MMTF fields as JSON, N, C-alpha, C and O atoms, coordinates in Angstrom:
{
  "mmtfVersion": "1.0.0",
  "mmtfProducer": "UNKNOWN",
  "numBonds": 279,
  "numAtoms": 280,
  "numGroups": 70,
  "numChains": 1,
  "numModels": 1,
  "chainsPerModel": [1],
  "groupsPerChain": [70],
  "chainIdList": ["A"],
  "bondAtomList": [4, 2, 8, 6, 12, 10, 16, 14, 20, 18, 24, 22, 28, 26, 32, 30, 36, 34, 40, 38, 44, 42, 48, 46, 52, 50, 56, 54, 60, 58, 64, 62, 68, 66, 72, 70, 76, 74, 80, 78, 84, 82, 88, 86, 92, 90, 96, 94, 100, 98, 104, 102, 108, 106, 112, 110, 116, 114, 120, 118, 124, 122, 128, 126, 132, 130, 136, 134, 140, 138, 144, 142, 148, 146, 152, 150, 156, 154, 160, 158, 164, 162, 168, 166, 172, 170, 176, 174, 180, 178, 184, 182, 188, 186, 192, 190, 196, 194, 200, 198, 204, 202, 208, 206, 212, 210, 216, 214, 220, 218, 224, 222, 228, 226, 232, 230, 236, 234, 240, 238, 244, 242, 248, 246, 252, 250, 256, 254, 260, 258, 264, 262, 268, 266, 272, 270, 276, 274],
  "bondOrderList": [1, 1, 1, 1, 1, 1, 1, 1, 1, 1, 1, 1, 1, 1, 1, 1, 1, 1, 1, 1, 1, 1, 1, 1, 1, 1, 1, 1, 1, 1, 1, 1, 1, 1, 1, 1, 1, 1, 1, 1, 1, 1, 1, 1, 1, 1, 1, 1, 1, 1, 1, 1, 1, 1, 1, 1, 1, 1, 1, 1, 1, 1, 1, 1, 1, 1, 1, 1, 1],
  "groupList": [{"groupName": "MET", "atomNameList": ["N", "CA", "C", "O"], "elementList": ["N", "C", "C", "O"], "formalChargeList": [0, 0, 0, 0], "bondAtomList": [1, 0, 2, 1, 3, 2], "bondOrderList": [1, 1, 2], "singleLetterCode": "M", "chemCompType": "L-PEPTIDE LINKING"}, {"groupName": "PRO", "atomNameList": ["N", "CA", "C", "O"], "elementList": ["N", "C", "C", "O"], "formalChargeList": [0, 0, 0, 0], "bondAtomList": [1, 0, 2, 1, 3, 2], "bondOrderList": [1, 1, 2], "singleLetterCode": "P", "chemCompType": "L-PEPTIDE LINKING"}, {"groupName": "ASP", "atomNameList": ["N", "CA", "C", "O"], "elementList": ["N", "C", "C", "O"], "formalChargeList": [0, 0, 0, 0], "bondAtomList": [1, 0, 2, 1, 3, 2], "bondOrderList": [1, 1, 2], "singleLetterCode": "D", "chemCompType": "L-PEPTIDE LINKING"}, {"groupName": "THR", "atomNameList": ["N", "CA", "C", "O"], "elementList": ["N", "C", "C", "O"], "formalChargeList": [0, 0, 0, 0], "bondAtomList": [1, 0, 2, 1, 3, 2], "bondOrderList": [1, 1, 2], "singleLetterCode": "T", "chemCompType": "L-PEPTIDE LINKING"}, {"groupName": "PHE", "atomNameList": ["N", "CA", "C", "O"], "elementList": ["N", "C", "C", "O"], "formalChargeList": [0, 0, 0, 0], "bondAtomList": [1, 0, 2, 1, 3, 2], "bondOrderList": [1, 1, 2], "singleLetterCode": "F", "chemCompType": "L-PEPTIDE LINKING"}, {"groupName": "GLY", "atomNameList": ["N", "CA", "C", "O"], "elementList": ["N", "C", "C", "O"], "formalChargeList": [0, 0, 0, 0], "bondAtomList": [1, 0, 2, 1, 3, 2], "bondOrderList": [1, 1, 2], "singleLetterCode": "G", "chemCompType": "PEPTIDE LINKING"}, {"groupName": "GLN", "atomNameList": ["N", "CA", "C", "O"], "elementList": ["N", "C", "C", "O"], "formalChargeList": [0, 0, 0, 0], "bondAtomList": [1, 0, 2, 1, 3, 2], "bondOrderList": [1, 1, 2], "singleLetterCode": "Q", "chemCompType": "L-PEPTIDE LINKING"}, {"groupName": "TRP", "atomNameList": ["N", "CA", "C", "O"], "elementList": ["N", "C", "C", "O"], "formalChargeList": [0, 0, 0, 0], "bondAtomList": [1, 0, 2, 1, 3, 2], "bondOrderList": [1, 1, 2], "singleLetterCode": "W", "chemCompType": "L-PEPTIDE LINKING"}, {"groupName": "LEU", "atomNameList": ["N", "CA", "C", "O"], "elementList": ["N", "C", "C", "O"], "formalChargeList": [0, 0, 0, 0], "bondAtomList": [1, 0, 2, 1, 3, 2], "bondOrderList": [1, 1, 2], "singleLetterCode": "L", "chemCompType": "L-PEPTIDE LINKING"}, {"groupName": "ARG", "atomNameList": ["N", "CA", "C", "O"], "elementList": ["N", "C", "C", "O"], "formalChargeList": [0, 0, 0, 0], "bondAtomList": [1, 0, 2, 1, 3, 2], "bondOrderList": [1, 1, 2], "singleLetterCode": "R", "chemCompType": "L-PEPTIDE LINKING"}, {"groupName": "ALA", "atomNameList": ["N", "CA", "C", "O"], "elementList": ["N", "C", "C", "O"], "formalChargeList": [0, 0, 0, 0], "bondAtomList": [1, 0, 2, 1, 3, 2], "bondOrderList": [1, 1, 2], "singleLetterCode": "A", "chemCompType": "L-PEPTIDE LINKING"}, {"groupName": "VAL", "atomNameList": ["N", "CA", "C", "O"], "elementList": ["N", "C", "C", "O"], "formalChargeList": [0, 0, 0, 0], "bondAtomList": [1, 0, 2, 1, 3, 2], "bondOrderList": [1, 1, 2], "singleLetterCode": "V", "chemCompType": "L-PEPTIDE LINKING"}, {"groupName": "HIS", "atomNameList": ["N", "CA", "C", "O"], "elementList": ["N", "C", "C", "O"], "formalChargeList": [0, 0, 0, 0], "bondAtomList": [1, 0, 2, 1, 3, 2], "bondOrderList": [1, 1, 2], "singleLetterCode": "H", "chemCompType": "L-PEPTIDE LINKING"}, {"groupName": "GLU", "atomNameList": ["N", "CA", "C", "O"], "elementList": ["N", "C", "C", "O"], "formalChargeList": [0, 0, 0, 0], "bondAtomList": [1, 0, 2, 1, 3, 2], "bondOrderList": [1, 1, 2], "singleLetterCode": "E", "chemCompType": "L-PEPTIDE LINKING"}, {"groupName": "LYS", "atomNameList": ["N", "CA", "C", "O"], "elementList": ["N", "C", "C", "O"], "formalChargeList": [0, 0, 0, 0], "bondAtomList": [1, 0, 2, 1, 3, 2], "bondOrderList": [1, 1, 2], "singleLetterCode": "K", "chemCompType": "L-PEPTIDE LINKING"}, {"groupName": "SER", "atomNameList": ["N", "CA", "C", "O"], "elementList": ["N", "C", "C", "O"], "formalChargeList": [0, 0, 0, 0], "bondAtomList": [1, 0, 2, 1, 3, 2], "bondOrderList": [1, 1, 2], "singleLetterCode": "S", "chemCompType": "L-PEPTIDE LINKING"}, {"groupName": "CYS", "atomNameList": ["N", "CA", "C", "O"], "elementList": ["N", "C", "C", "O"], "formalChargeList": [0, 0, 0, 0], "bondAtomList": [1, 0, 2, 1, 3, 2], "bondOrderList": [1, 1, 2], "singleLetterCode": "C", "chemCompType": "L-PEPTIDE LINKING"}],
  "groupTypeList": [0, 0, 1, 2, 3, 1, 4, 5, 6, 7, 8, 0, 3, 6, 3, 2, 9, 10, 5, 8, 11, 5, 6, 8, 10, 3, 5, 10, 12, 10, 2, 9, 9, 4, 1, 9, 3, 5, 2, 1, 13, 10, 11, 9, 14, 12, 8, 15, 10, 0, 6, 10, 2, 5, 2, 0, 4, 2, 10, 11, 2, 2, 10, 13, 8, 2, 7, 8, 16, 10],
  "groupIdList": [1, 2, 3, 4, 5, 6, 7, 8, 9, 10, 11, 12, 13, 14, 15, 16, 17, 18, 19, 20, 21, 22, 23, 24, 25, 26, 27, 28, 29, 30, 31, 32, 33, 34, 35, 36, 37, 38, 39, 40, 41, 42, 43, 44, 45, 46, 47, 48, 49, 50, 51, 52, 53, 54, 55, 56, 57, 58, 59, 60, 61, 62, 63, 64, 65, 66, 67, 68, 69, 70],
  "secStructList": [7, 7, 7, 1, 1, 7, 2, 2, 2, 2, 2, 2, 6, 6, 6, 6, 7, 7, 1, 2, 2, 2, 2, 2, 2, 2, 2, 2, 2, 2, 7, 6, 6, 7, 7, 6, 6, 7, 7, 2, 2, 2, 2, 2, 2, 2, 2, 2, 2, 6, 6, 7, 7, 2, 2, 2, 2, 2, 2, 2, 2, 2, 2, 2, 2, 2, 2, 2, 2, 7],
  "xCoordList": [9.623, 8.243, 7.224, 7.329, 6.406, 5.295, 4.23, 3.821, 3.923, 2.893, 1.617, 1.32, 0.758, -0.616, -1.699, -2.616, -1.496, -2.339, -1.993, -0.803, -2.824, -2.368, -1.926, -2.515, -0.811, -0.318, -1.317, -1.412, -2.137, -3.375, -4.022, -4.048, -4.557, -5.298, -4.847, -5.567, -3.575, -2.686, -2.562, -2.798, -2.183, -2.082, -3.129, -3.005, -4.322, -5.804, -5.912, -6.505, -5.313, -5.584, -4.398, -4.157, -3.825, -2.452, -3.026, -2.233, -4.395, -4.791, -4.484, -4.36, -4.297, -3.967, -2.334, -1.903, -1.58, -0.256, 0.039, -0.719, 1.026, 1.536, 2.247, 3.022, 2.271, 3.456, 2.82, 1.612, 3.624, 3.128, 2.484, 1.577, 2.955, 2.164, 0.556, -0.342, 0.354, -0.713, -1.705, -2.854, -1.063, -1.782, -2.136, -3.195, -1.209, -1.457, -2.471, -3.383, -2.473, -3.499, -4.885, -5.794, -4.834, -6.335, -6.554, -7.648, -5.524, -6.145, -6.559, -7.412, -5.872, -6.372, -7.916, -8.548, -8.338, -9.603, -10.517, -11.493, -10.183, -11.039, -11.268, -12.151, -10.276, -9.911, -10.713, -10.251, -11.86, -12.579, -11.733, -12.012, -10.811, -9.868, -8.79, -8.071, -8.374, -7.207, -7.163, -8.152, -5.909, -5.825, -5.915, -4.817, -6.953, -6.795, -6.269, -5.937, -6.279, -5.672, -4.356, -3.875, -3.887, -2.42, -1.336, -1.428, -0.162, 0.963, 1.722, 1.116, 2.735, 3.496, 3.471, 3.12, 3.808, 4.149, 2.898, 2.89, 1.819, 0.296, -0.027, -0.509, 0.248, -0.038, 0.724, 0.195, 2.157, 3.057, 2.479, 2.425, 2.046, 1.428, 0.265, 0.065, -0.432, -1.604, -1.569, -2.337, -0.665, -0.137, 0.509, 0.255, 1.339, 1.697, 0.366, 0.219, -0.531, -1.583, -2.231, -2.599, -2.388, -2.963, -2.301, -2.793, -1.074, -0.072, 0.403, 0.758, 0.283, 0.622, 1.651, 2.528, 1.751, 3.06, 4.256, 3.992, 5.449, 6.546, 6.681, 7.248, 6.14, 6.238, 5.42, 5.758, 4.279, 3.52, 4.348, 4.218, 5.176, 6.095, 6.9, 7.355, 7.274, 8.392, 7.707, 8.268, 6.465, 5.209, 5.246, 5.481, 5.081, 4.991, 6.193, 6.101, 7.414, 8.715, 8.509, 8.408, 8.464, 8.316, 7.247, 7.497, 6.048, 5.113, 5.277, 4.822, 5.878, 6.41, 7.416, 7.328, 8.275, 9.308, 8.553, 8.83, 7.548, 6.788, 5.892, 5.845, 5.139, 4.374, 5.089, 4.537, 6.432, 7.052, 7.658, 7.939, 7.84, 8.316, 7.024, 7.178, 5.866, 4.693, 4.414, 3.397],
  "yCoordList": [-10.368, -10.789, -10.127, -10.155, -9.631, -9.011, -10.0, -11.035, -9.781, -10.499, -10.529, -9.553, -11.625, -11.388, -10.604, -10.103, -10.539, -9.712, -8.061, -7.761, -7.148, -5.814, -5.44, -5.874, -4.568, -4.186, -3.666, -4.13, -2.667, -2.102, -3.286, -3.38, -4.21, -5.09, -6.009, -6.465, -6.251, -6.99, -6.397, -7.028, -5.183, -4.266, -4.323, -4.562, -4.102, -4.32, -5.564, -5.598, -6.523, -7.872, -8.003, -9.063, -6.927, -6.92, -6.19, -5.969, -5.839, -5.355, -5.827, -5.056, -7.115, -7.773, -7.782, -8.278, -7.267, -7.013, -6.017, -5.059, -6.176, -5.277, -4.218, -4.495, -3.0, -1.945, -1.015, -0.934, -0.452, 0.432, 0.042, 0.716, -1.184, -1.742, -2.052, -1.796, -2.491, -2.901, -1.412, -1.382, -0.43, 0.878, 1.498, 2.096, 1.328, 1.539, 1.013, 1.653, -0.648, -1.14, -0.74, -0.572, -0.58, -0.051, 1.185, 1.397, 2.083, 3.422, 3.212, 3.935, 2.062, 2.193, 1.522, 1.682, 0.81, 0.395, 1.561, 1.735, 2.355, 3.52, 4.713, 5.562, 4.633, 5.738, 5.372, 4.503, 5.922, 5.456, 5.637, 4.992, 6.53, 6.931, 6.309, 6.592, 5.206, 4.466, 3.684, 3.108, 3.68, 3.063, 1.637, 1.092, 0.853, -0.401, -1.467, -2.63, -0.712, -1.654, -1.131, -1.47, -0.352, 0.54, -0.281, -1.208, 0.111, -0.425, 0.512, 1.53, 0.289, 0.939, 2.562, 3.411, 2.821, 4.02, 4.85, 6.001, 4.146, 4.966, 5.127, 6.16, 4.178, 4.408, 5.518, 6.461, 5.507, 6.559, 7.993, 8.933, 7.983, 9.19, 9.91, 11.079, 8.654, 9.119, 9.455, 10.287, 8.811, 9.094, 10.837, 11.659, 11.044, 12.408, 13.381, 14.187, 13.279, 14.067, 14.053, 15.154, 13.177, 13.157, 13.754, 13.738, 14.281, 14.802, 13.926, 14.38, 12.438, 11.443, 11.637, 12.415, 11.209, 11.309, 10.372, 9.314, 10.863, 10.266, 8.741, 7.881, 8.483, 6.885, 5.986, 4.821, 6.548, 5.583, 5.42, 4.369, 6.402, 6.058, 5.144, 4.494, 4.846, 3.666, 2.414, 1.345, 2.523, 1.342, 1.007, -0.157, 1.734, 1.395, 0.792, -0.132, 1.17, 0.374, -1.093, -2.044, -1.164, -2.319, -3.389, -4.576, -2.794, -3.632, -3.99, -5.069, -3.256, -3.51, -4.705, -5.733, -4.377, -5.545, -7.217, -8.219, -7.116, -8.196, -8.627, -9.837, -7.797, -7.987, -8.842, -9.789, -8.317, -8.829, -10.29, -11.023, -10.666, -11.922, -12.871, -14.091, -12.338, -13.051, -14.143, -14.834],
  "zCoordList": [-12.35, -12.527, -11.734, -10.508, -12.202, -11.509, -10.521, -11.048, -9.541, -9.047, -9.767, -10.456, -9.683, -10.396, -9.864, -10.515, -8.528, -7.884, -8.01, -7.922, -8.18, -8.024, -6.87, -5.881, -6.7, -5.492, -4.604, -3.467, -5.043, -4.229, -3.526, -2.299, -4.379, -3.846, -2.801, -1.913, -2.973, -2.294, -0.777, 0.253, -0.866, 0.315, 1.117, 2.318, 0.512, 1.289, 2.164, 3.242, 1.62, 2.564, 3.788, 4.365, 4.018, 4.833, 6.235, 7.151, 6.351, 7.702, 8.808, 9.759, 8.957, 10.333, 10.644, 11.686, 9.774, 10.1, 11.202, 11.352, 11.932, 12.724, 12.33, 11.415, 12.718, 12.267, 11.196, 10.975, 10.677, 9.507, 8.349, 7.861, 7.785, 6.77, 7.171, 6.369, 8.181, 8.83, 8.733, 8.292, 9.174, 9.268, 7.965, 7.774, 7.081, 5.591, 5.175, 4.653, 5.392, 4.826, 5.036, 4.223, 6.803, 7.303, 6.578, 6.055, 6.5, 5.92, 4.51, 3.996, 3.751, 2.46, 2.191, 1.146, 3.256, 3.306, 3.477, 2.748, 4.454, 4.543, 3.69, 3.815, 2.755, 1.521, 0.33, -0.409, 0.044, -1.009, -2.58, -3.59, -2.481, -3.65, -3.792, -4.751, -2.777, -2.811, -4.081, -4.533, -4.679, -5.982, -5.825, -5.717, -5.781, -5.481, -6.489, -6.262, -7.765, -8.655, -9.22, -10.301, -8.44, -8.708, -8.335, -7.53, -9.005, -8.509, -7.337, -7.005, -6.829, -5.721, -6.118, -5.299, -7.213, -7.703, -7.541, -7.104, -7.939, -8.026, -6.364, -5.902, -5.707, -4.142, -3.778, -3.19, -4.124, -3.566, -3.89, -3.098, -5.244, -5.802, -4.94, -4.609, -4.72, -3.991, -2.622, -2.137, -1.941, -0.566, -0.528, 0.353, -1.684, -1.932, -1.926, -1.006, -2.918, -3.013, -1.587, -1.177, -0.925, 0.22, 1.558, 2.686, 1.156, 2.084, 3.451, 4.538, 3.002, 3.987, 4.88, 4.506, 5.794, 6.852, 6.125, 5.555, 6.222, 5.579, 6.131, 5.458, 7.357, 7.484, 6.659, 6.448, 6.161, 5.167, 3.809, 3.182, 3.346, 2.225, 2.529, 1.589, 3.727, 4.181, 4.265, 4.024, 4.614, 4.724, 3.109, 2.786, 2.36, 0.805, 0.395, -0.412, 0.836, 0.547, 1.017, 0.242, 2.232, 2.728, 2.277, 2.067, 2.166, 1.417, 0.218, -0.163, -0.52, -2.021, -2.057, -2.729, -1.282, -1.161, -0.924, -1.584, 0.216, 0.469, -0.615, -0.836, -1.361, -2.247, -3.519, -4.078, -3.867, -4.928, -4.683, -5.632, -3.343, -2.958, -2.829, -2.771, -2.791, -2.613, -3.706, -3.643]
}
């Protein structure tokens, strides 16, 4: 079952987290084109289009697991 809050919105609430997820969330706030209502795949596509560092894709994987458990 999918959480009620879209992944992009949930991720943007994670700016206080340490590590890569927190960095990803902070970057999402600064990015006007970030898919705020998108799912994890939309975020991965956006990061790919932005030529993001590979660590950010790992952060999406970690964040997705946390989001699904929220």
